[in-house]
C-alpha positions, 0 to 999 in steps of 0.5 A: 500500500505504501508503494501505491501512495508513493506512486500517487505522490509522484503523479501529483508532484512537479519537480523544478529541475531534473537532470534527464530528459523525459521518457516520451522524447523518443516517441517523436522525431526531433533534430539532434539536440533540439528541445523536447516538450512533454505534458502530463496531468496530475493523478496519472492523467485520471480526470477527477469527476467534477474537479479541475484538472492540473496540467504540467508542461516540461521542456528538456533542452539538450542544446547549447542555447537557452529556450526563452520564455513563451506561451503554451496552449493545451488541448485534448483529443476530440475522440477517444483513443481505442488501441495502443497503436492509436496511442502510439500514433498520437504520441508520434505527432499529436497535431495530426489528430483533431484537438479541442483547446483547454487553456493557455499559459506562460512558460519560463526560460530553460537554460542550455542542458536543463530540464524544467517544468516550465508551466503548470495550468489549472483547467476548470472542470467545465473546460475539460468537459469529458463526461464520466459516462463515456469512459476512455483514453484521450490524447493530451497535447501541449504546444510551446512557442517563443518569440523565436518560433515554435519549440515543439508539441508534447503528448500525454493522456487523459483517462476517464475511468467511468463509474466502474472502470473495466479491469484486467488481471496483470501478472508481472515478471522480472529478471534478476541478473547482473550486467552482461559479461564474458567471464562465465562468473561474476568476480568477487570484486563485481559481486561486492559492487553489485551487492553493495547498499546501492548495487544493481543486484541490491536494487533488483532484489529490493524491487522484488521484496517490495512486490511479493506478487512479482514473479522473478526469473533468477540467473543461476550464475549469481548463485554459483558466483557466490558459492564458488568463493566459499568463505572468501565471498564478499560479506555483502554478497553473502548477505544478499544471498541469504536475503534471496533465499528468504524471498517470498516471490514466485521464482523460476530459473533463467538459463545460466548466464541468462543465456538466450535459449532460442538463439541456441536452438536456432544455432543447431543445438538440440537443447540449450547448453547447461553448465558442466563443472566449476572446479576450475573456479574453486580453491579448497582453502575457501571451504573450511580448510580446518580439518575435522576430527571424528571421535568423542573426547573424555568428559573428565579425567576420572572417566574409566573408559579409554579416550578414543583417538580422534581420526582426521577426516579427508581435507575440505571437499569442493561442493558438487555442481548440484549444490552450486547451482541448486535453488528452491525455485517455485516454478519449473520449465520456463524459458525466456528468450529475447523478445521477437526472436522465437519460432514454433520450432524453437518452442517445440525444441525447448519443450522437448528439453523440459522447458514447456513454457516459453515467454514471448513478446506480443510482437512475436504474435499476431496480437495487434491484428486481433483488435482485443487485448489477448490473454497471455496463454498461447498453445504452441508446438509441444508446449505453451507460451506466455505472451507479454503485452508489449505496450504495457511492458514498455510503459512499465519498463520506462517507469521502472527505470526512471531516475528522477521525479519528473521522468517518473511522473511522466512515465507512470502517467503513460503506464496508466494509459496503457493499463486503461487501454488493456482493460477496456479491450480485454475479455471478462476475467482476462489476464495479461503478462507485463515484463520488466525484461532485462532492465537494471533499475536505477532507483528502487523507489521508482521501480517498485512504485511502477510495479505496484501500479501495474499490479494494483491500479484502478484498471488492474487486478493482481495475478500470478504467472500461474494465473496467466498460464491458466488463462483461456487462449484467445481465439485467433492468437498465434505465434508468428515465426521470427529469428535472431539476426543471422549474424548473431546466429552465425557468431554463436555457431562459430563459438559452438564449433570451436568449443566442440559442442555437437549441433545440427549442421555443425562443422566442429573444428578439427581441433576444438576445446572438447577434444583438446581438453583430453591433454589435461588430466582433468579435462573439465578444468578447461571445458567447464570454464569455456562452457560457462563463458559461452553461456554468458556470451549468449545472454539476452542482455547482450542483444543489441549491444555493439560490444557483443561482437568484440566480446565474441571475437575475444572469446574465439581468440582465447579458445584458439589460444587454448587449443594451440597452447601446447606446441613443439618448438621447431627443432634445428638440425640434429647430428647423431654421432652414436648408434643409440641416442636420446633426441631432446625436443622442447615442448611448451605449455602456455595453459594455466594447467599441467598437461600430459603429452605423448610425443610420437616420432616417425623417421622417414628412412630405415636408417633410423629406428625410434624405439618408443613414444615418449610420455611427459607431463609439462607444468603449467606455463612452462617448457620441458625437454622430451627425449626421443629414444632412437637407434641408428642402423648400418648406414649414414645419411640424413633422416627426417623425423616427423614429430607430433604431440598427442593426448593420452587418448590419441588426439593430435595436439598442436602443430606437427614438425620435422627434425632433420637428423644427420645420422652417422652410424657407429663404425668404430663400434661396428668394426670392433664387433667385426674384429671380435667376430674374426678373432673369435672365429680364428681362435675357435678354428684353432681350438677345433683343430686341436681337439680333432688332432687329440682325438686322432692321437687318442684313437691311434693309442688305443689300436696298439694294445689290441695287437699284443693281446692277440699274439698272447692268445695265440701262444697260449693256445699253442701251449695248451695244445702241447700239454694236452697231447699226452693225455690222449 
C-alpha cells in the first residue's frame, strides 16, 4: 500500500529541475539536440469527476542555447483513443489528430542542458468537459512557442475511468541478473559492487521484496558466483544471498548466464547448453580448510573408559555442481528468450528439453491484428507460451527505470494509459503478462512504485504467472515465426564449433576445446570454464549491444589460444654421432594447467629406428625437454623425423614438425664387433683343430694294445695244445 501512495505522490508532484530528459522524447522525431516538450496531468492523467484538472508542461533542452520564455496552449483529443497503436500514433505527432483547446499559459526560460517544468495550468472542470459516462483514453497535447518560433508539441493522456472502470488481471515478471559479461562468473570484486547498499543486484532484489506478487526469473550464475568463493565471498554478497533465499516471490530459473535459449536452438543445438563443472573456479582453502576430527573426547579425567583417538577426516571437499547451482525455485520449465526472436520450432525444441513454457513478446504474435487485448496463454508446438503485452511492458519498463521525479511522473502517467487501454479491450476475467525484461533499475523507489501500479491500479487486478498460464487462449492468437539476426546466429555457431559442442549442421573444428581438453588430466578444468563463458556470451542482455561482437571475437581468440597452447618448438638440425641416442625436443605449455603429452616420432628412412613414444607431463606455463629414444642402423645419411604431440587418448595436439637428423652410424663400434667376430672365429678354428688332432692321437693309442693281446692268445693256445697231447 505504501508503494501505491508513493506512486500517487509522484503523479501529483512537479519537480523544478531534473537532470534527464523525459521518457516520451523518443516517441517523436526531433533534430539532434533540439528541445523536447512533454505534458502530463496530475493523478496519472485520471480526470477527477467534477474537479479541475492540473496540467504540467516540461521542456528538456539538450542544446547549447537557452529556450526563452513563451506561451503554451493545451488541448485534448476530440475522440477517444481505442488501441495502443492509436496511442502510439498520437504520441508520434499529436497535431495530426483533431484537438479541442483547454487553456493557455506562460512558460519560463530553460537554460542550455536543463530540464524544467516550465508551466503548470489549472483547467476548470467545465473546460475539460469529458463526461464520466463515456469512459476512455484521450490524447493530451501541449504546444510551446517563443518569440523565436515554435519549440515543439508534447503528448500525454487523459483517462476517464467511468463509474466502474473495466479491469484486467496483470501478472508481472522480472529478471534478476547482473550486467552482461564474458567471464562465465561474476568476480568477487563485481559481486561486492553489485551487492553493495546501492548495487544493481541490491536494487533488483529490493524491487522484488517490495512486490511479493512479482514473479522473478533468477540467473543461476549469481548463485554459483557466490558459492564458488566459499568463505572468501564478499560479506555483502553473502548477505544478499541469504536475503534471496528468504524471498517470498514466485521464482523460476533463467538459463545460466541468462543465456538466450532460442538463439541456441536456432544455432543447431538440440537443447540449450547447461553448465558442466566449476572446479576450475574453486580453491579448497575457501571451504573450511580446518580439518575435522571424528571421535568423542573424555568428559573428565576420572572417566574409566579409554579416550578414543580422534581420526582426521579427508581435507575440505569442493561442493558438487548440484549444490552450486541448486535453488528452491517455485516454478519449473520456463524459458525466456529475447523478445521477437522465437519460432514454433524453437518452442517445440525447448519443450522437448523440459522447458514447456516459453515467454514471448506480443510482437512475436499476431496480437495487434486481433483488435482485443489477448490473454497471455498461447498453445504452441509441444508446449505453451506466455505472451507479454508489449505496450504495457514498455510503459512499465520506462517507469521502472526512471531516475528522477519528473521522468517518473511522466512515465507512470503513460503506464496508466496503457493499463486503461488493456482493460477496456480485454475479455471478462482476462489476464495479461507485463515484463520488466532485462532492465537494471536505477532507483528502487521508482521501480517498485511502477510495479505496484501495474499490479494494483484502478484498471488492474493482481495475478500470478500461474494465473496467466491458466488463462483461456484467445481465439485467433498465434505465434508468428521470427529469428535472431543471422549474424548473431552465425557468431554463436562459430563459438559452438570451436568449443566442440555437437549441433545440427555443425562443422566442429578439427581441433576444438572438447577434444583438446583430453591433454589435461582433468579435462573439465578447461571445458567447464569455456562452457560457462559461452553461456554468458549468449545472454539476452547482450542483444543489441555493439560490444557483443568484440566480446565474441575475444572469446574465439582465447579458445584458439587454448587449443594451440601446447606446441613443439621447431627443432634445428640434429647430428647423431652414436648408434643409440636420446633426441631432446622442447615442448611448451602456455595453459594455466599441467598437461600430459605423448610425443610420437616417425623417421622417414630405415636408417633410423625410434624405439618408443615418449610420455611427459609439462607444468603449467612452462617448457620441458622430451627425449626421443632412437637407434641408428648400418648406414649414414640424413633422416627426417616427423614429430607430433598427442593426448593420452590419441588426439593430435598442436602443430606437427620435422627434425632433420644427420645420422652417422657407429663404425668404430661396428668394426670392433667385426674384429671380435674374426678373432673369435680364428681362435675357435684353432681350438677345433686341436681337439680333432687329440682325438686322432687318442684313437691311434688305443689300436696298439689290441695287437699284443692277440699274439698272447695265440701262444697260449699253442701251449695248451702241447700239454694236452699226452693225455690222449
